[in-house]
C-alpha positions as protocol buffer text, in pm:
chain_id: "A"
residue {
  index: 1
  type: MET
  ca { x: 19531 y: 15676 z: 19861 }
}
residue {
  index: 2
  type: ASN
  ca { x: 19467 y: 15712 z: 19473 }
}
residue {
  index: 3
  type: HIS
  ca { x: 19613 y: 15401 z: 19275 }
}
residue {
  index: 4
  type: PRO
  ca { x: 19686 y: 15403 z: 18899 }
}
residue {
  index: 5
  type: ALA
  ca { x: 19355 y: 15314 z: 18710 }
}
residue {
  index: 6
  type: THR
  ca { x: 19304 y: 14929 z: 18609 }
}
residue {
  index: 7
  type: VAL
  ca { x: 19254 y: 14844 z: 18253 }
}
residue {
  index: 8
  type: ALA
  ca { x: 18862 y: 14802 z: 18339 }
}
residue {
  index: 9
  type: ASP
  ca { x: 18864 y: 15154 z: 18523 }
}
residue {
  index: 10
  type: ALA
  ca { x: 19022 y: 15311 z: 18224 }
}
residue {
  index: 11
  type: MET
  ca { x: 18809 y: 15187 z: 17969 }
}
residue {
  index: 12
  type: SER
  ca { x: 18484 y: 15311 z: 18137 }
}
residue {
  index: 13
  type: VAL
  ca { x: 18646 y: 15650 z: 18172 }
}
residue {
  index: 14
  type: GLU
  ca { x: 18480 y: 15909 z: 17999 }
}
residue {
  index: 15
  type: LEU
  ca { x: 18678 y: 16230 z: 17853 }
}
residue {
  index: 16
  type: GLY
  ca { x: 18546 y: 16524 z: 17728 }
}
residue {
  index: 17
  type: TYR
  ca { x: 18678 y: 16649 z: 17314 }
}
residue {
  index: 18
  type: ARG
  ca { x: 18956 y: 16878 z: 17490 }
}
residue {
  index: 19
  type: GLU
  ca { x: 19066 y: 16644 z: 17760 }
}
residue {
  index: 20
  type: LYS
  ca { x: 19109 y: 16387 z: 17439 }
}
residue {
  index: 21
  type: GLN
  ca { x: 19280 y: 16598 z: 17253 }
}
residue {
  index: 22
  type: ILE
  ca { x: 19524 y: 16719 z: 17509 }
}
residue {
  index: 23
  type: ALA
  ca { x: 19540 y: 16344 z: 17608 }
}
residue {
  index: 24
  type: ARG
  ca { x: 19682 y: 16256 z: 17278 }
}
residue {
  index: 25
  type: LEU
  ca { x: 19900 y: 16528 z: 17324 }
}
residue {
  index: 26
  type: LEU
  ca { x: 20025 y: 16368 z: 17630 }
}
residue {
  index: 27
  type: LEU
  ca { x: 20119 y: 16033 z: 17438 }
}
residue {
  index: 28
  type: ARG
  ca { x: 20295 y: 16233 z: 17196 }
}
residue {
  index: 29
  type: GLY
  ca { x: 20568 y: 16314 z: 17510 }
}
residue {
  index: 30
  type: LYS
  ca { x: 20480 y: 16703 z: 17448 }
}
residue {
  index: 31
  type: THR
  ca { x: 20495 y: 16922 z: 17806 }
}
residue {
  index: 32
  type: ASN
  ca { x: 20204 y: 17134 z: 17907 }
}
residue {
  index: 33
  type: LYS
  ca { x: 20393 y: 17424 z: 17735 }
}
residue {
  index: 34
  type: GLU
  ca { x: 20372 y: 17252 z: 17377 }
}
residue {
  index: 35
  type: ILE
  ca { x: 20062 y: 17112 z: 17406 }
}
residue {
  index: 36
  type: ALA
  ca { x: 19893 y: 17477 z: 17518 }
}
residue {
  index: 37
  type: ALA
  ca { x: 20114 y: 17619 z: 17215 }
}
residue {
  index: 38
  type: ALA
  ca { x: 19928 y: 17313 z: 16989 }
}
residue {
  index: 39
  type: LEU
  ca { x: 19578 y: 17405 z: 17112 }
}
residue {
  index: 40
  type: ASN
  ca { x: 19634 y: 17777 z: 17103 }
}
residue {
  index: 41
  type: LEU
  ca { x: 19557 y: 17768 z: 17468 }
}
residue {
  index: 42
  type: ALA
  ca { x: 19736 y: 17949 z: 17790 }
}
residue {
  index: 43
  type: GLU
  ca { x: 19940 y: 17715 z: 17984 }
}
residue {
  index: 44
  type: LYS
  ca { x: 19754 y: 17708 z: 18346 }
}
residue {
  index: 45
  type: THR
  ca { x: 19448 y: 17589 z: 18095 }
}
residue {
  index: 46
  type: VAL
  ca { x: 19636 y: 17278 z: 18020 }
}
residue {
  index: 47
  type: LYS
  ca { x: 19760 y: 17237 z: 18374 }
}
residue {
  index: 48
  type: ASN
  ca { x: 19355 y: 17297 z: 18485 }
}
residue {
  index: 49
  type: TYR
  ca { x: 19274 y: 16960 z: 18199 }
}
residue {
  index: 50
  type: MET
  ca { x: 19567 y: 16753 z: 18331 }
}
residue {
  index: 51
  type: SER
  ca { x: 19424 y: 16793 z: 18695 }
}
residue {
  index: 52
  type: VAL
  ca { x: 19098 y: 16677 z: 18542 }
}
residue {
  index: 53
  type: LEU
  ca { x: 19270 y: 16424 z: 18395 }
}
residue {
  index: 54
  type: LEU
  ca { x: 19488 y: 16300 z: 18678 }
}
residue {
  index: 55
  type: ASP
  ca { x: 19111 y: 16284 z: 18891 }
}
residue {
  index: 56
  type: LYS
  ca { x: 18915 y: 16113 z: 18638 }
}
residue {
  index: 57
  type: LEU
  ca { x: 19197 y: 15820 z: 18574 }
}
residue {
  index: 58
  type: ASN
  ca { x: 19283 y: 15827 z: 18958 }
}
residue {
  index: 59
  type: VAL
  ca { x: 19622 y: 15872 z: 18923 }
}
residue {
  index: 60
  type: ARG
  ca { x: 19889 y: 16054 z: 19098 }
}
residue {
  index: 61
  type: ASN
  ca { x: 20132 y: 16200 z: 18835 }
}
residue {
  index: 62
  type: ARG
  ca { x: 20179 y: 16250 z: 18456 }
}
residue {
  index: 63
  type: LEU
  ca { x: 20370 y: 15904 z: 18438 }
}
residue {
  index: 64
  type: GLU
  ca { x: 20067 y: 15759 z: 18566 }
}
residue {
  index: 65
  type: ALA
  ca { x: 19839 y: 15950 z: 18376 }
}
residue {
  index: 66
  type: LEU
  ca { x: 20064 y: 15823 z: 18044 }
}
residue {
  index: 67
  type: LEU
  ca { x: 20018 y: 15480 z: 18128 }
}
residue {
  index: 68
  type: ALA
  ca { x: 19659 y: 15468 z: 18183 }
}
residue {
  index: 69
  type: VAL
  ca { x: 19594 y: 15696 z: 17811 }
}
residue {
  index: 70
  type: GLN
  ca { x: 19764 y: 15410 z: 17665 }
}
residue {
  index: 71
  type: ARG
  ca { x: 19489 y: 15195 z: 17740 }
}
residue {
  index: 72
  type: LEU
  ca { x: 19188 y: 15429 z: 17656 }
}
residue {
  index: 73
  type: PRO
  ca { x: 19042 y: 15219 z: 17357 }
}
residue {
  index: 74
  type: GLN
  ca { x: 18869 y: 15605 z: 17281 }
}
residue {
  index: 75
  type: LEU
  ca { x: 19193 y: 15781 z: 17186 }
}
residue {
  index: 76
  type: HIS
  ca { x: 19285 y: 15523 z: 16948 }
}
residue {
  index: 77
  type: ALA
  ca { x: 18973 y: 15545 z: 16696 }
}
residue {
  index: 78
  type: ASP
  ca { x: 19058 y: 15746 z: 16436 }
}
residue {
  index: 79
  type: ASP
  ca { x: 18846 y: 15995 z: 16444 }
}
residue {
  index: 80
  type: GLY
  ca { x: 19080 y: 16319 z: 16250 }
}
residue {
  index: 81
  type: SER
  ca { x: 19153 y: 16502 z: 16566 }
}
residue {
  index: 82
  type: ILE
  ca { x: 19446 y: 16547 z: 16744 }
}
């Protein structure tokens, strides 16, 4: 059974550029459809990225992903992206 990522696990997760964009939009409460529109992607593509995020963060659902993403220091750096 998967368990939510710990703070230490969250700090060691490496996300790609697009995954970071999607994670930031997830933090803003955007739906997959809204994320797709914002990034000019198909909704299915966003769903695929969300599945990858769930796996990387070792979580079971969107809420757990949101809580884990909040602990990622790499998303709080001001790199000018979404």
